[in-house]
N, C-alpha and C positions, 0 to 999 in steps of 0.2 A: 565796521562791517562787523556783523554777527559770526561766531565760529559754527561751522557745520557740527551737528552732533547726532550720534547713533546711540542708541541702546541696545545692550545686549542681556539676555536673562538666561545664562546657562542653568541647567538643572543637573546635579551631579548626585550619583548613587552613594552618597555618604551623609547619614545624619547622626552618627553614634560616636564617632571619634573625632574630638575637638582639634586634634594635632594635625590630622589630614586635612580639615575644613580649613584650618589656618593657612596651612601650607599652599592650597589651592588659592585661598583669597590673597595671600602674599604674592603669588605668581601674578595675579591680575594688577595689583596696586602697584607692582614695581615697574609698570611701564608708565612713562612719562605722559602726562595729560588725561590719563583714566580717572575718573572719579567714582569711588565706591558710594552706592546709595543705600543698598539694602543687602542683609542676607539672613535668610530664613531656613533654620535646620529642624527637622522632626524625626526623632527616633524610631517612631512607629512606622512611618513612611519610609525610614533610612535614606533620607533625601535632603539635598540642600539647594536651595535656589538663591543664586546670587544676582544682584542687579547693579550695572555699572554703565555709565555714559561716557563719552569723550569724542574726540575728532575720530573719522572713519579709519584712518590707518592705525592709530593707536589701540581702538576698540577690537580691530580685526588682529592685531598681535597680541593683545591681552587674552583674547578668546583662545587662540592658538597656545598659548602658553598654559593656559589653565587645562586645556585638554590633555596636553603633554604631562602636566604634573598630575593629573587625575589618573591617567594610563598608569602612571609610575607607581601610584599609591593604592590603587583600588583593583581588587581582583573579583571580578563577578561570579567566579566559582564559589566564592564563600559569602555571597551577598544575599541577604534575605530582607523582606520588607513588604509593606502593604501596597506601594506603589509599582505600578509596572514600569519595566526598564529593560534595555537592551545594552547600554553601555555605562562605562564609568562616568564619562561626559555624555549624559543620556541624550539630551537635546539643547541645541544652542541656537536659539532664535535672535535675527537682528530687527530692531523696529525703527524706522526713520522718526526723528525727533524734531530737528530744526535745519533747514536749508539742505535737506537730504532727501532723495525721492525713494519709493519702494525699488525702483530699478536699481538705484545705487546698492540698496541693502542685498538685493538678489546677487548682484556682482561680488558683493562681499562674501555671501555664503558660498558662492561658487569658488571664489580664489581660495577661501580657507579650506573647504571640503577638498580641493585638489591637493592642498599643501599637507593637510592631516593625512590623506591617503598616502602621499608618496613619502614623506618624511616620518611618520609616525606608524605607517602600516596598518592603520585602522580603516575598517570599511565606513564609508560615509554615505548617507542617504539624504537627498534633498527634498524637503518637505514645504508645505504651505505655499506661498507664491514663487518659491524657488524651485518647486517641483519640475522634474522633468517627464513625469507620467501623472495623468489625472488622479490614478489611484493613491498616488504618494502625497497628495494635497494633505490628506487627512493623517495625521500622526498615528493614530490608533491602528491604521492599516498596517504601517510600517513595523510597529511594536507587537503586532499580535503574536502571542505565544511566548515574548519576552526574548531574554537572552538564551534560554535554554533550547527553544525552539529554532531560533536563527542559527545558532551553533549547528543544529543537524541538518538544517536545509540549505544554508548559504553554500554556493559551489555545486549544488546539486539541482536546486528548483530555480530556473532562469528568472522567475518572478522576483526572486530574493537577490538577485545581482546588486551590488552596489553601484552608485552613480560614479564614486570614486574609490580607489584604494583595493586591496587584496579580496578575493572571493573566499576568505576565511576569516574566523574571528580568534582571537587571543583572549587573555584574561581581562583585557579593558573592554571586551565586546566590539560593539558599533556605536557610531555617533551620528544623531540625525540634526542636519543643520539646514536652516532656512531663513526666510524673510517673511515677516507678518505684520498685522495691525496691532494695536495695544491690546493685550490681553488681560483680563482680570482673573486671578487665581482666589477663589473665595470658598470658604469650607463653613458648612453648617452643623453644629452639633445638636445631638437630639438628647432628650430626657429619657434614654433607655439605653441599654448596652446589648439591644438586641440587632446585631447587624443585618438581619434579614431584613427588619423594617427599612434601613438606610438604603439597602440594595433595591428594594421596592419602590421607593421614594425617588432613587436616582433614575429608575427606568422610567418613572412616570415624566421626570423632568427634562431628560436629556433628549436632544432633537433625534438622534438615531434610532431611537424605539417609541417615537410618537410625541415627544414633548416639544418644548419650547426651541425655537429657532436659535443658533448660535450659542448654545449651551451644551457642554459635555459634562458627564456626571457619572461618579462612582460612588458606591456605598462600601464603607469599611469601618473598622474599629480602630479608634484611636483614642489613647489617654483613657480607656474603660468606657468611652461612650462611641455609640453609633454616630458616624459622621457622613454627611453628603457631601462630597469633594466635587467641586466645580471649576470649569474654565469657561468664563464668558468672554466669546471671542468677537464679540460686537455689542458693547454695553450701550451703544446709541439705540440699536434696534431692539435688544433685549436687555432692558435695564436691570441692575440688580434687585430692586424692589420687586418687579415682577417675578423673578426668580425664587426669592425668599418667599413671597407670599403664596406661590403655588407650593412650596415645600411646606409651609405651615398648614396649608389646607390639607395636603396630602398626609401628614404627620397626624392630624385629628382624626382622619379614619381609622388610624391604629391606636388611639388614645395616647399619643404622646404629644410633645411640644417641642418648640425649638429651644434649647438652652442658653446657646450663645452662637456667635459666629467669628469668623477671623478672616483677615486677609492674609494672604501670603505674597510676600514682597509688597510691591507699590500698585496703587490704583490711580488713574487720571482724576484730577480734582473735579472735572466735569462730572464723573460717574457719581460721585459722592454728593455733589451738589444737586444732580438730578434725583438722587434718592429721599434727600432733604425735602426738596420741593414735591415730590409725590407723598410723603408722609404728613408732612405739614400742610399739604394742599395749598401751597403759595403759588397759584396758577399765575399771578401777574410779576412773580419774581425775576428780577434781572440781575444776576450775579455780578455783572461788570459795574452795575451801578450801585447795588446794594450790599454787597460784600466789602467790609471796611477795609482790609488788606488791598484788595484789588483796586479801590479808590485812592487809595494811599500811594501804592506804587506808581499809579498812573500819574498822579499829581506830581510825585518826585521824580519821574523820569526826566532825563535830559539828554540832550543829543550831543555826545563828546565832539570836540572839534576834530576836523579830519587830519590825521597825521600828515606830514609832508611825504609825499610818495617819492622814491627813488625814481630816477628816469627810466621809462619801460625801453624794451627793445627797439621799438621804432625810433625813439628820440636818439638813442645812441647810435644807431644806424645812419640818423640824418647829420650827427655831428662831424666836425672837420677832423675825424680822426680815422686812421687805416682800418682801424677794428671796431666793432664788427664790420664785416664787408661782404662781397658776394657770395662766398661760400656759406658763412653764417645765415644770410637771408635765404639762401636755396634750402638750408637744413630747416630752417623756419618755415618755409612754404611747405616743405614735406610734412612737418609735426602739424600745421593746419590742416592738409589734407588727410591726415589719419585721424585727427580729431573730427573730420565732417563723416568720415566712414563709420567711426563709433557711434557719432549721433544718429546717422540713418539706421544704424542697427539698432539702437535704443528706441528709436521710433517704431521699430518693427516688433521687437519681442513684446509679449504681452497682449497683442492684438489677435482677436479671433479670427480674422482673416489670414493672418500669416502664422497660425499655428503649425502648419505641417511644416514650415521652414525654420521654425524658432530653433530648433536643436542644432542647425547648422549656422545660424546667425549669431548665437552666443560666442562660440569660438572665434568668428569674424572680430566681433568687438572687443574680445581679449586680446587678440593679434594686433588689431589696430591701436589699442592702448600702449601695448608694449612698444610698437613701433613709435608711437608719438613720444614715449619717454625717450627713447634712443635717438631720435631725431633731435629732440629738444636738447639733450646732451651734446649734440653735434654741434650745436649753435656756438657754444662756448669752447668746445673742442676745437673749432676750425679758426676762432680769433686767437686761442693760445697757441695753435701751432704757426700762425703768422708772426705773432710776438716773439716766439722762440726762434724764428728765421731773422727777425730785425736784430735780436740779441747776438744771433751769430755773427752777422754782418759787421757788429760793432766791436767783435774781438780785436785784440791788437794784432799787427803784422809787421813788427819791426824787424823780426828774425826770420830765418828760413824756417824754424821750428814752429814758431807763432803762426806763420804762414800756412804751415801745414795743418795745424792744429784749427785753426778757423776755417780752411777749406773743408776739412772732414765734418765739423759742426755745421758748416752751410749745407753740405751735402745731406746730412742726417736730417737737419731741419727741413729741407726742401722734400725730402722722401716723407716726412710726416705731413707736410702742408699738402702733399699731394694724396696720401692715404686718406685723410680725413673726407674729401670731397668724394674719393671713390666709394668709401663706405655710406656717405650719404646717398649717392646715386643709386646704389645698391638697395637701401633701406626705402628710398622712394619709389623704386621699381616694384618692391614688395606692397607698398600700399596703393600702388596702380592696380595691382592683381586683386587685392582686397576689394578696390573700388568697382573694379568690373563685376564682380560677384554680387557685391551689395546693389548695384545697379540692376542686377538681372532678377535678384529675389527678394529685395528690400521694399519697403513701405513704398508705393507708387506715388504719394503725396510728396515724398522726399527725393525723388529721383533726379530733380535738377541738383540736389545738394550733392548726390553722388558724383555727377557730371562735373562739379565744381572742385570736387576732390580730386578727380582725375586730372583736370587741367592745372590744378596747383601741384600735384606730384609730378606731372610731366615737366612743368617749369623747375621744378626743384632738381630732377634729373638733368634738364638741359644746363641749369645754371652751374650744378656741381661738375658736368663735363667741362665746361669752360675753365673752371678753376684747375680742374685736372691738368689741362693742355696748358695753361700757363706756367704751371709748377713743373711739368714734365721738360720745358726747356732748359731747365737747370739740372737736368740729370745726364747721365750717361746715355749715348744714343741708343744702345740696344734695351735700356731700361725705359727710356722714354717712349720707345716704339712699341713695347709691349704694353705701357701704361695706357697710351693713346688708343690702341687696338681695343683694349677691354673697355674704354670709356665710350668709343664710337659703337660697340657692340650693346653697351647698355642703353646708349640714345635710340638705336635702331628698335630694341625691344620695347623701349617706353613708347616709342611713336606706335607700334602695333597695339600696344595695350590701350594706349589713349584712343585709338581709332575705334577699338572694339567697345570701350565704355561708351564712347558716344554714340556708337550704333544701336547699344542697348538702350540708353536713355531716349534717343529718339524713336526707338520702337514703343516705348511706355508711355509717351507724352502724348 
């Protein structure tokens, strides 16, 4: 099975101090599982672009650490450079690479944004696919006026309120975090130092002023040459060759030419193959069949034998052992219910038909994921609690002291054995509440899944209540009565919520 991979390409407002750049890169590579692919620093832009990939959780952690390190070492009050910026860690995009969806990347962006705002006190704006407002899909709108303007307007102009974090900026400025498709950062240098020509050409090329779709461009002076700096946001619909040829034609109007060009960071192989196909007029070219390396890798590819998998939960549940048992099964059912709620939520966000409820659905997804994690943990907690009880029963009881010690150990183990299913029932009840709301506002095509989530969550509560009652028999009478009353109340509330969910489901089917 292949490992899910996410790419992160953070841009930092520092391109002149190698020691600062090294510290930021070290913060990234210190996270296990992260692979550094590239870093590109430019002193004129005073900017560094880092590219790294890895499993989603590792990449998310590395991005956080890099933002924290940049905030520690970069003061925007003393920063100058050609490139627009509003933050020390200026923009942090996530790109799905393998076995990861754009929705997954949006969730990473949201989690990271919330954490950066809460733990680092940095305002965070979500952009591109993760944007919470249409006007924030475009990075330029968020970055308009740069750090200096944001410092004056944040907390005063509601349009500048961040998605996460405080309504004020410190020396680290703000950070823009998002999810997007692969982007190619591509710069073309001209045979002139007249930056006004580069700015005119950029105006002709960029989409926002009437140029090519999916092209963003600026004119600036870099290394003593006029440069047209571009971001190609969809290289399939506006290929590199088309952008370069338009620049070449526009440059000829002013008596200049293309001196050379450069990639900032990495580009997809397909984009370069398409450029080669266009310039060489290889109309019948098939890269999978005619590129040596691709044919070689395909020929050498082997399917590794499947490793012997450990028994899954259902195998363990079916085994002739007392654990895992009904309490664990109840938690497992609750975790399944939470997963279904999250699924319905993810089938809702990003759909035009449900745009008006998207802001409410995202928190539902996040809460469902958190409940799924807690309930999954409860599966093993319940088994461990019963095993602790069995261990207490086996304690020696040859003397009065040993009998007292054993009785106390059994009492504490019984309390724990009852507390775990009580926790499970409460968590499953929260899942039921989420199922009710997602059934009311979620994607109607998945409303039956919301109903299934409610059925599983209700079963989780009932199963947990049975385990509470059986364990309560080993507790003092008053304690047992209180515990049983709590369990009965949870079951009544579960029945009411379950009925409400089913009514909502029936109303939308």
